[in-house]
C-alpha positions as CSV (number, residue, x, y, z in Angstrom):
1,X,-4.2,17.7,62.7
2,X,-5.6,20.5,60.6
3,X,-2.6,20.5,58.2
4,X,-2.9,16.7,57.9
5,X,-6.6,17.1,56.9
6,X,-5.7,19.8,54.4
7,X,-3.1,17.6,52.8
8,X,-5.5,14.7,52.5
9,X,-8.1,17.0,51.0
10,X,-5.6,18.2,48.4
11,X,-4.6,14.6,47.5
12,X,-8.3,13.6,47.2
13,X,-8.9,16.6,44.9
14,X,-5.9,15.7,42.7
15,X,-7.1,12.1,42.4
16,X,-10.6,13.3,41.5
17,X,-9.0,15.5,38.8
18,X,-7.1,12.6,37.3
19,X,-10.3,10.5,37.4
20,X,-12.2,13.1,35.5
21,X,-9.4,13.3,32.9
22,X,-9.5,9.5,32.5
23,X,-13.2,9.4,32.2
24,X,-12.8,11.9,29.3
25,X,-10.7,9.3,27.6
26,X,-7.0,8.9,26.8
27,X,-5.0,11.8,25.6
28,X,-5.8,13.1,22.1
29,X,-3.9,16.3,22.6
30,X,-1.7,16.1,19.5
31,X,-4.6,15.5,17.1
32,X,-6.6,18.5,18.5
33,X,-3.8,21.1,18.6
34,X,-4.0,24.0,16.2
35,X,-1.8,24.0,13.2
36,X,0.6,26.7,14.5
37,X,1.6,24.3,17.2
38,X,2.3,21.4,14.9
39,X,5.9,21.5,13.8
40,X,9.0,19.5,14.5
41,X,11.8,21.3,16.4
42,X,15.0,21.7,14.4
43,X,17.5,18.9,14.2
44,X,15.1,16.0,13.4
45,X,14.6,12.9,15.3
46,X,11.4,11.6,16.9
47,X,10.7,14.6,19.0
48,X,9.7,14.2,22.7
49,X,7.3,17.1,22.6
50,X,4.9,15.0,20.6
51,X,4.4,12.7,23.6
52,X,1.8,13.4,26.2
53,X,3.1,14.5,29.6
54,X,3.6,11.6,31.9
55,X,1.0,11.1,34.6
56,X,2.1,11.2,38.2
57,X,2.4,7.9,39.9
58,X,-1.0,8.0,41.6
59,X,-2.6,9.0,38.2
60,X,-0.9,6.0,36.5
61,X,-2.2,3.7,39.2
62,X,-5.7,5.0,38.7
63,X,-5.3,4.6,35.0
64,X,-4.3,1.0,35.3
65,X,-7.2,0.4,37.6
66,X,-9.5,2.0,35.0
67,X,-8.0,-0.1,32.2
68,X,-9.0,-3.2,34.1
69,X,-12.7,-2.5,34.0
70,X,-14.1,-5.5,32.1
71,X,-17.1,-3.7,30.4
72,X,-14.9,-1.3,28.4
73,X,-12.3,-4.0,27.6
74,X,-14.8,-6.6,26.5
75,X,-16.4,-4.3,24.0
76,X,-13.5,-5.2,21.8
77,X,-12.6,-8.6,23.0
78,X,-16.2,-9.8,22.5
79,X,-16.3,-8.2,19.0
80,X,-13.0,-9.7,17.9
81,X,-13.1,-13.0,19.9
82,X,-10.4,-15.6,19.3
83,X,-13.0,-17.9,17.8
84,X,-13.1,-17.9,14.0
85,X,-14.5,-21.2,12.9
86,X,-13.0,-22.9,9.8
87,X,-16.5,-23.1,8.3
88,X,-16.8,-19.3,8.5
89,X,-13.4,-18.8,7.0
90,X,-14.3,-21.2,4.1
91,X,-17.5,-19.3,3.5
92,X,-15.6,-16.0,3.3
93,X,-13.0,-17.5,1.0
94,X,-15.8,-18.5,-1.3
95,X,-17.5,-15.1,-1.0
96,X,-14.2,-13.4,-2.0
97,X,-13.9,-15.8,-5.0
98,X,-17.6,-15.0,-5.9
99,X,-16.9,-11.3,-5.6
100,X,-14.1,-11.6,-8.1
101,X,-16.1,-13.9,-10.4
102,X,-19.0,-11.5,-10.4
103,X,-16.8,-8.6,-11.5
104,X,-14.7,-10.6,-13.9
105,X,-17.6,-12.4,-15.6
106,X,-19.5,-9.1,-16.1
107,X,-16.5,-7.5,-17.5
108,X,-16.1,-10.3,-20.0
109,X,-19.8,-10.2,-20.9
110,X,-20.4,-6.5,-21.1
111,X,-17.0,-4.7,-21.5
112,X,-14.3,-6.8,-23.1
113,X,-12.3,-5.9,-25.2
114,X,-12.6,-2.4,-23.8
115,X,-10.4,-1.5,-20.8
116,X,-12.9,-1.2,-17.9
117,X,-16.4,-2.1,-16.9
118,X,-19.1,0.4,-16.1
119,X,-20.9,-1.8,-13.5
120,X,-24.0,0.3,-13.2
121,X,-24.9,0.6,-16.9
122,X,-23.3,-2.7,-17.8
123,X,-21.1,-1.3,-20.5
124,X,-17.4,-1.0,-21.4
125,X,-15.1,2.0,-21.1
126,X,-12.0,3.0,-23.0
127,X,-9.8,6.1,-23.4
128,X,-11.6,9.4,-23.5
129,X,-10.7,10.4,-27.1
130,X,-13.0,13.4,-27.0
131,X,-11.1,15.0,-24.1
132,X,-7.4,14.3,-24.0
133,X,-7.1,16.3,-20.8
134,X,-9.2,13.8,-18.9
135,X,-6.2,12.3,-17.3
136,X,-8.2,10.4,-14.7
137,X,-9.3,8.1,-17.5
138,X,-6.6,8.5,-20.2
139,X,-3.6,7.9,-17.9
140,X,-4.9,4.4,-17.2
141,X,-6.9,3.2,-20.2
142,X,-4.8,2.5,-23.2
143,X,-7.3,0.5,-25.4
144,X,-5.6,-2.8,-24.6
145,X,-8.2,-4.7,-22.6
146,X,-6.7,-3.5,-19.3
147,X,-9.0,-5.3,-16.9
148,X,-8.5,-8.7,-18.6
149,X,-4.7,-8.3,-18.5
150,X,-4.6,-7.0,-14.9
151,X,-6.7,-10.0,-13.7
152,X,-4.6,-12.8,-15.2
153,X,-2.6,-13.9,-12.1
154,X,-5.7,-13.6,-9.8
155,X,-7.3,-16.3,-11.9
156,X,-4.2,-18.5,-11.3
157,X,-4.0,-17.7,-7.6
158,X,-7.7,-18.8,-7.3
159,X,-6.8,-22.1,-9.1
160,X,-9.1,-21.4,-12.1
161,X,-6.8,-23.0,-14.7
162,X,-9.4,-23.2,-17.5
163,X,-10.3,-19.5,-17.3
164,X,-6.6,-18.5,-16.9
165,X,-5.7,-20.5,-20.0
166,X,-8.6,-19.0,-21.9
167,X,-7.7,-15.5,-20.8
168,X,-4.1,-15.8,-21.7
169,X,-5.0,-17.0,-25.2
170,X,-7.4,-14.0,-25.6
171,X,-4.7,-11.6,-24.6
172,X,-2.2,-13.2,-27.1
173,X,-4.8,-13.2,-29.9
174,X,-6.5,-9.9,-29.4
175,X,-4.3,-7.3,-27.6
176,X,-1.9,-5.1,-29.4
177,X,0.2,-2.2,-28.0
178,X,0.5,-0.5,-31.4
179,X,-2.3,1.9,-30.6
180,X,-2.6,5.7,-30.7
181,X,-3.0,6.0,-26.9
182,X,-1.1,8.3,-24.6
183,X,-0.8,6.6,-21.2
184,X,1.0,7.2,-17.9
185,X,4.2,5.3,-17.9
186,X,3.7,4.3,-14.2
187,X,0.2,2.9,-14.7
188,X,1.1,1.0,-17.9
189,X,4.1,-0.5,-16.1
190,X,2.5,-1.7,-12.9
191,X,-0.9,-2.8,-14.4
192,X,0.0,-4.2,-17.8
193,X,3.7,-4.9,-17.9
194,X,3.7,-6.4,-14.4
195,X,0.7,-8.6,-15.1
196,X,2.2,-10.0,-18.3
197,X,5.4,-10.8,-16.6
198,X,3.6,-12.4,-13.6
199,X,1.5,-14.6,-15.9
200,X,4.5,-15.6,-18.0
201,X,6.3,-16.7,-14.9
202,X,3.3,-18.7,-13.7
203,X,3.0,-20.5,-17.1
204,X,6.6,-21.4,-17.3
205,X,7.0,-22.4,-13.6
206,X,8.1,-26.1,-13.7
207,X,6.5,-26.7,-10.3
208,X,3.0,-25.5,-11.3
209,X,1.9,-24.8,-7.7
210,X,-1.5,-23.4,-8.6
211,X,-2.5,-26.4,-10.8
212,X,-1.8,-26.9,-14.4
213,X,-1.5,-23.3,-15.8
214,X,0.6,-24.3,-18.8
215,X,-0.5,-23.2,-22.2
216,X,-0.2,-25.8,-25.1
217,X,2.1,-24.4,-27.7
218,X,3.1,-21.4,-25.5
219,X,6.2,-19.8,-27.0
220,X,6.9,-17.0,-24.5
221,X,4.3,-14.7,-26.2
222,X,3.5,-12.8,-23.0
223,X,7.2,-12.1,-22.4
224,X,7.4,-10.8,-26.0
225,X,4.4,-8.6,-25.5
226,X,5.9,-7.3,-22.3
227,X,9.1,-6.5,-24.2
228,X,7.1,-4.7,-26.9
229,X,5.3,-2.6,-24.4
230,X,8.5,-1.7,-22.5
231,X,10.2,-0.6,-25.8
232,X,7.2,1.7,-26.4
233,X,7.7,3.2,-22.9
234,X,11.4,3.8,-23.3
235,X,11.1,7.2,-25.1
236,X,9.9,8.6,-21.8
237,X,13.5,8.2,-20.5
238,X,15.0,10.0,-23.5
239,X,15.8,13.8,-23.7
240,X,15.5,14.4,-20.0
241,X,18.5,16.1,-18.4
242,X,18.1,14.3,-15.1
243,X,17.3,10.8,-16.3
244,X,13.9,11.0,-14.6
245,X,11.3,10.0,-17.2
246,X,8.5,11.9,-18.7
247,X,5.2,10.9,-17.0
248,X,3.4,10.1,-20.2
249,X,4.1,8.5,-23.6
250,X,2.1,7.7,-26.7
251,X,2.4,4.0,-27.4
252,X,2.8,4.6,-31.1
253,X,4.6,8.0,-31.5
254,X,6.6,8.5,-28.3
255,X,6.6,11.5,-26.0
256,X,4.0,14.0,-27.2
257,X,5.2,17.4,-28.1
258,X,4.8,20.0,-25.3
259,X,4.7,17.3,-22.7
260,X,4.7,18.2,-19.0
261,X,8.1,18.3,-17.5
262,X,6.8,17.6,-14.0
263,X,6.3,14.2,-12.6
264,X,5.6,12.6,-9.2
265,X,8.3,10.7,-7.3
266,X,6.3,7.5,-7.1
267,X,5.5,7.6,-10.8
268,X,9.1,8.0,-11.9
269,X,10.7,6.0,-9.2
270,X,8.5,2.9,-9.0
271,X,9.4,1.2,-12.3
272,X,12.4,-0.8,-11.1
273,X,10.6,-4.1,-10.1
274,X,8.9,-4.6,-13.5
275,X,11.7,-3.3,-15.6
276,X,14.2,-5.2,-13.6
277,X,12.3,-8.5,-14.0
278,X,12.0,-7.9,-17.8
279,X,15.7,-7.2,-18.1
280,X,16.7,-10.3,-16.2
281,X,14.4,-12.6,-18.1
282,X,15.5,-11.2,-21.4
283,X,19.2,-10.8,-20.6
284,X,18.9,-7.2,-21.8
285,X,20.2,-4.6,-19.3
286,X,18.5,-1.6,-20.9
287,X,15.2,-1.6,-19.0
288,X,16.6,-2.1,-15.5
289,X,19.3,0.4,-16.1
290,X,16.9,3.3,-17.1
291,X,14.7,2.5,-14.2
292,X,17.6,2.3,-11.8
293,X,19.0,5.6,-13.1
294,X,15.7,7.3,-12.5
295,X,15.7,6.0,-8.9
296,X,19.2,7.2,-8.3
297,X,18.5,10.6,-9.8
298,X,15.5,11.1,-7.4
299,X,17.5,9.9,-4.5
300,X,20.3,12.4,-5.2
301,X,17.7,15.2,-5.0
302,X,16.6,14.4,-1.4
303,X,17.1,17.1,1.3
304,X,20.5,17.2,2.8
305,X,19.0,18.2,6.2
306,X,16.1,15.7,6.5
307,X,16.9,13.0,4.0
308,X,13.3,13.4,2.7
309,X,12.0,13.6,-0.9
310,X,9.2,15.8,-2.2
311,X,6.3,14.5,-4.2
312,X,6.6,16.4,-7.5
313,X,9.9,17.2,-9.4
314,X,10.9,18.9,-12.7
315,X,12.6,16.2,-14.8
316,X,14.7,18.8,-16.6
317,X,15.9,21.0,-13.8
318,X,15.7,18.6,-10.9
319,X,13.9,21.3,-8.8
320,X,11.2,20.2,-6.5
321,X,7.8,21.6,-7.6
322,X,6.0,19.7,-4.8
323,X,7.8,19.9,-1.5
324,X,5.3,17.7,0.5
325,X,6.8,14.5,1.9
326,X,4.5,11.8,3.1
327,X,3.6,8.2,2.6
328,X,0.6,8.5,0.4
329,X,0.0,9.7,-3.2
330,X,3.1,10.8,-5.0
331,X,5.6,8.9,-2.9
332,X,4.1,5.7,-1.6
333,X,5.4,3.1,-4.1
334,X,8.8,4.8,-4.3
335,X,9.6,3.5,-0.8
336,X,7.9,0.2,-1.5
337,X,10.0,-0.6,-4.5
338,X,13.3,0.3,-2.8
339,X,12.6,-2.7,-0.5
340,X,10.9,-5.0,-3.0
341,X,13.6,-4.6,-5.6
342,X,16.1,-5.7,-3.0
343,X,14.0,-8.7,-2.1
344,X,13.8,-9.7,-5.8
345,X,17.3,-8.8,-7.0
346,X,19.5,-8.7,-3.9
347,X,21.3,-5.4,-4.7
348,X,22.7,-4.0,-1.6
349,X,22.3,-0.4,-2.6
350,X,18.5,-0.8,-2.8
351,X,18.3,-1.9,0.8
352,X,20.7,0.9,1.9
353,X,18.5,3.5,0.3
354,X,15.4,2.0,1.9
355,X,17.0,1.9,5.3
356,X,18.0,5.6,5.0
357,X,14.6,6.6,3.8
358,X,12.9,4.6,6.6
359,X,15.0,6.4,9.2
360,X,14.1,9.8,7.8
361,X,10.4,8.7,7.8
362,X,10.6,7.7,11.4
363,X,12.5,10.9,12.3
364,X,10.2,13.5,10.6
365,X,6.9,11.9,9.6
366,X,6.0,9.8,12.6
367,X,4.1,11.4,15.4
368,X,2.6,10.1,18.7
369,X,4.0,7.9,21.5
370,X,7.2,6.0,21.0
371,X,5.8,2.5,21.3
372,X,2.6,1.3,19.7
373,X,1.3,-1.0,22.4
374,X,2.7,0.4,25.6
375,X,3.1,3.7,27.4
376,X,1.0,6.9,27.4
377,X,0.5,9.4,24.7
378,X,-1.2,9.8,21.3
379,X,-1.5,6.9,18.9
380,X,1.4,6.8,16.3
381,X,0.5,8.4,13.0
382,X,2.5,9.4,9.9
383,X,1.8,12.9,8.6
384,X,2.7,15.1,5.6
385,X,5.6,17.5,6.2
386,X,7.8,19.9,4.3
387,X,10.7,17.9,2.9
388,X,13.3,20.5,3.8
389,X,12.2,21.6,7.3
390,X,10.1,18.6,8.5
391,X,7.3,21.0,9.5
392,X,3.7,19.9,9.2
393,X,2.1,21.0,5.9
394,X,-1.5,19.9,6.4
395,X,-3.7,17.7,8.6
396,X,-4.9,15.2,6.1
397,X,-3.6,11.8,5.0
398,X,-4.8,9.7,2.0
399,X,-6.0,6.2,1.6
400,X,-2.9,5.1,-0.3
401,X,-1.0,5.4,2.9
402,X,-2.8,2.3,4.2
403,X,-0.3,0.2,2.3
404,X,2.5,1.2,4.7
405,X,1.7,-1.3,7.5
406,X,2.2,-4.1,5.0
407,X,5.5,-2.7,4.0
408,X,6.5,-2.5,7.7
409,X,5.6,-6.1,8.0
410,X,8.1,-7.0,5.3
411,X,10.9,-5.3,7.4
412,X,9.8,-6.8,10.7
413,X,8.4,-3.6,12.2
414,X,5.2,-5.3,13.2
415,X,4.4,-3.3,16.3
416,X,4.3,0.0,14.4
417,X,2.4,-1.8,11.6
418,X,-0.3,-2.9,14.1
419,X,-0.9,0.7,15.3
420,X,-1.1,2.3,11.9
421,X,-3.3,-0.4,10.5
422,X,-5.7,0.0,13.5
423,X,-6.0,3.7,12.6
424,X,-7.1,3.0,9.0
425,X,-9.4,0.2,10.1
426,X,-11.1,2.6,12.5
427,X,-11.8,4.9,9.6
428,X,-13.2,2.0,7.6
429,X,-15.4,1.1,10.5
430,X,-16.8,4.6,10.6
431,X,-17.6,4.9,6.9
432,X,-17.6,1.3,5.6
433,X,-14.9,2.5,3.2
434,X,-11.8,4.6,3.1
435,X,-12.3,8.2,1.9
436,X,-9.6,9.2,-0.5
437,X,-8.4,11.9,2.0
438,X,-9.1,12.0,5.7
439,X,-8.5,15.0,7.9
440,X,-7.4,13.7,11.3
441,X,-7.7,17.1,13.0
442,X,-11.3,17.7,11.8
443,X,-12.2,14.0,12.1
444,X,-13.8,14.1,8.7
445,X,-13.1,13.3,5.1
446,X,-11.5,16.0,2.9
447,X,-12.1,14.0,-0.3
448,X,-15.1,11.7,-0.2
449,X,-14.8,9.1,-2.9
450,X,-13.5,5.5,-2.6
451,X,-12.5,3.8,-5.8
452,X,-12.4,0.2,-4.4
453,X,-8.7,0.6,-3.4
454,X,-6.9,-2.5,-2.0
455,X,-4.3,-1.0,0.4
456,X,-6.1,-1.6,3.7
457,X,-6.9,-5.3,2.8
458,X,-3.3,-5.7,1.6
459,X,-2.0,-4.7,4.9
460,X,-4.6,-6.8,6.7
461,X,-3.5,-9.8,4.8
462,X,0.2,-9.3,5.5
463,X,-0.4,-8.6,9.1
464,X,-2.3,-11.8,9.4
465,X,0.5,-13.7,7.8
466,X,2.9,-12.2,10.2
467,X,0.9,-12.7,13.4
468,X,-1.7,-15.4,12.6
469,X,-4.0,-13.3,14.8
470,X,-7.7,-14.0,14.1
471,X,-8.4,-10.3,14.6
472,X,-7.3,-9.7,11.1
473,X,-9.8,-12.2,9.8
474,X,-12.5,-10.2,11.5
475,X,-11.1,-7.1,9.8
476,X,-11.2,-8.8,6.4
477,X,-14.8,-10.0,7.0
478,X,-15.8,-6.4,7.8
479,X,-14.1,-5.2,4.6
480,X,-15.8,-7.9,2.4
481,X,-19.2,-7.2,3.9
482,X,-18.9,-3.5,3.4
483,X,-17.9,-3.9,-0.2
484,X,-20.9,-6.2,-0.8
485,X,-23.3,-3.9,1.0
486,X,-22.2,-0.5,-0.4
487,X,-20.4,-1.0,-3.7
488,X,-22.2,-3.9,-5.5
489,X,-24.0,-2.8,-8.6
490,X,-26.0,-4.5,-11.3
491,X,-23.0,-5.8,-13.2
492,X,-20.0,-5.5,-10.9
493,X,-18.7,-3.3,-8.1
494,X,-18.7,0.5,-8.3
495,X,-16.6,3.3,-7.0
496,X,-18.2,5.1,-4.1
497,X,-18.7,8.7,-5.0
498,X,-19.5,9.7,-1.4
499,X,-18.5,7.5,1.5
500,X,-21.0,9.0,3.8
501,X,-24.0,9.1,1.5
502,X,-22.9,5.8,-0.2
503,X,-23.7,7.2,-3.7
504,X,-21.9,5.4,-6.6
505,X,-19.9,6.3,-9.7
506,X,-20.1,4.0,-12.7
507,X,-16.5,2.7,-12.7
508,X,-14.8,-0.4,-11.6
509,X,-11.0,0.1,-11.8
510,X,-8.9,-2.9,-12.8
511,X,-7.1,-3.1,-9.5
512,X,-10.3,-4.2,-7.8
513,X,-9.9,-7.6,-9.5
514,X,-6.1,-7.7,-9.5
515,X,-5.6,-6.6,-5.8
516,X,-8.7,-6.1,-3.6
517,X,-10.3,-9.4,-4.5
518,X,-7.0,-11.3,-4.5
519,X,-5.9,-10.2,-1.1
520,X,-9.3,-10.9,0.4
521,X,-9.3,-14.4,-1.1
522,X,-5.7,-15.1,0.1
523,X,-6.6,-13.8,3.6
524,X,-9.2,-16.6,4.0
525,X,-7.6,-19.3,1.9
526,X,-5.2,-20.9,4.4
527,X,-4.3,-23.8,2.1
528,X,-3.4,-21.6,-0.9
529,X,-0.1,-22.6,-2.6
530,X,1.1,-19.1,-1.8
531,X,1.2,-20.0,1.9
532,X,2.7,-23.4,1.3
533,X,5.7,-22.4,-0.7
534,X,8.1,-21.4,2.1
535,X,7.6,-17.6,1.4
536,X,8.8,-17.8,-2.1
537,X,6.5,-15.1,-3.5
538,X,6.3,-11.3,-3.5
539,X,3.6,-9.0,-4.7
540,X,4.2,-6.0,-6.9
541,X,2.6,-2.7,-6.1
542,X,-0.3,-3.8,-8.3
543,X,-0.7,-7.1,-6.4
544,X,0.9,-9.2,-9.2
545,X,2.6,-12.3,-7.8
546,X,6.2,-13.0,-8.6
547,X,8.2,-16.0,-7.4
548,X,11.6,-15.3,-5.8
549,X,13.4,-17.0,-8.7
550,X,17.2,-17.4,-8.7
551,X,17.1,-16.1,-12.3
552,X,16.2,-12.7,-10.9
553,X,19.3,-12.6,-8.7
554,X,21.6,-12.6,-11.7
555,X,22.1,-9.1,-12.9
556,X,23.5,-8.0,-16.3
557,X,23.3,-4.3,-16.2
558,X,26.6,-3.9,-14.3
559,X,28.4,-5.6,-17.1
560,X,27.1,-2.9,-19.5
561,X,28.0,-0.1,-17.1
562,X,31.2,-1.1,-15.3
563,X,31.2,2.0,-13.0
564,X,28.4,0.3,-11.2
565,X,30.3,-2.9,-10.6
566,X,31.2,-1.9,-7.0
567,X,27.5,-1.9,-6.2
568,X,26.9,-5.6,-6.9
569,X,27.5,-6.9,-3.4
570,X,24.6,-9.0,-2.3
571,X,23.3,-9.0,1.3
572,X,22.6,-12.2,3.1
573,X,18.9,-13.2,3.7
574,X,19.1,-12.4,7.4
575,X,20.1,-8.8,6.5
576,X,16.7,-8.2,4.9
577,X,15.3,-6.5,8.0
578,X,15.8,-2.8,7.8
579,X,18.7,-1.7,9.9
580,X,16.8,1.3,11.3
581,X,13.5,-0.4,12.0
582,X,12.2,0.2,15.5
583,X,11.2,-3.3,16.3
584,X,10.9,-6.7,14.7
585,X,8.6,-9.7,14.5
586,X,10.0,-11.2,17.7
587,X,8.4,-8.3,19.6
588,X,5.0,-10.0,19.2
589,X,5.1,-12.6,21.9
590,X,3.5,-16.0,21.4
591,X,1.0,-15.4,24.2
592,X,-0.4,-12.4,22.2
593,X,-1.1,-14.4,19.1
594,X,-4.7,-14.9,20.0
595,X,-5.3,-11.8,22.0
596,X,-6.1,-8.4,20.5
597,X,-3.0,-7.2,18.6
598,X,-3.6,-3.8,20.2
599,X,-4.6,-3.4,23.8
600,X,-8.3,-2.5,24.2
601,X,-7.5,0.9,25.7
602,X,-5.4,1.8,22.7
603,X,-8.1,0.5,20.2
604,X,-10.6,2.7,22.0
605,X,-8.2,5.6,21.8
606,X,-7.9,5.3,18.1
607,X,-11.7,4.9,17.7
608,X,-12.0,8.2,19.6
609,X,-9.4,9.8,17.3
610,X,-11.5,9.2,14.2
611,X,-14.9,10.1,15.9
612,X,-16.3,6.6,16.2
613,X,-16.9,7.1,19.9
């Protein structure tokens, strides 16, 4: 009997130990390891050592029992209840429209024709002529009424036909690209070229889904302006040994002498959507071809071992200057445009590149448990690694990465998107904004400002469209309320200088109107034509809306370059889903549509991970 008592005592002790571990919360072991222990083993693949050790059977039973405790579970279920009244949704839609109108009207009153609004001093901002090295300003502002141009299609999406028509006429009558401004090719392309093309397509759409957005006497002026701007950007692609463009060009004189030969992967490899649309609308292959050549050049430089790309490259030598591979700044929209150019143009090679890139991302950047919404282990997270070895380079991620769940929605990897989105939303809940960089090991921001970026609300909107789960309406409401509370200024909405102290900087970037307000509005506007069109629209990386027009499926560039003819095979629509995605939309069962998208215990685990609890 003594031995039996001893065994029972040992079992009781073991159970008590498991209970104490559980009371301490789910495993966060990966996120609290020291740097020296954070590297992938050779050979790639999603490494099993990143998963927490499985609990014994008795421990799992105790864990399941603990998960069933209603108090802890209801903290989330009460906060994000299934009830989201139509009246509240309509109020939030109107609030998002009002947010846009407040920023736009103040820009027109106090800043136009300058590029940006200073919302605190109620003044305009243009290029910093006194300091050409101020790239934070000069890369973006080109003395071409940037905010007005960037906001054109948002006016249309919100159904404001009178202001859209007035704004288009102002752009046609007052904007010229014959200006002595040195701008970043990437920013001019996604903000200005993309918006001109989007507005042109809206004006000339025979269906006019947003109301009457036609312009009396319109003679394709916006398309001609887009052509003029693109021609002024073309010198960036000349005199480079790799075909990868210079990062900056003067709109009047071309590439400045002594220009930097280093560029980021996203900046050089995210021009294909806008340049491709322009080529196909004009019937001129030049623009798509130079952009496609740059993408292929970057793709050819990826690591033979990991399949990853770095974030900074020398355009003359093809050597990687920045060897960091991640999903944020320097790489984000490169991946985005591989998929979106396929969606628009149907070129098989674009999807093949994306599929290969996505597999490498899953193999080397993804950490945490294998499944988002089941099993034990740390929450999934995508980290920054060395492109050649796959070893961790740092313990921070940046706010731009919050776009990635939206991209995962487009390929049907909704489960992973749910988990990654929950991580960024937890950070937002803690600070009421997303710090530019967040250190997940220290549970603290590394870079403290928030310039009104749209990436989190973009992913929120796309996840709602994929799941129709009211949880994402609650997320959107939180974001909108935070923006109103922390960023509203006398004449607009201001960049947060410090997400903890909530101090402001006197700048409202144009993407606040073109993206942040647009995605918030669409999230709450269930009846918008965008949602009634049979999924015929796609958003550029700057949030500009483009209809999936059959005109864009007819390519001309292969006719000019016959060696590419073999690449013209189109994929069928049902092949859109990335071949290597780990899951698809069907993995979200109907019975979960009105439950939390992520189980309460996993939401709590993520909140712990960012220091909320």
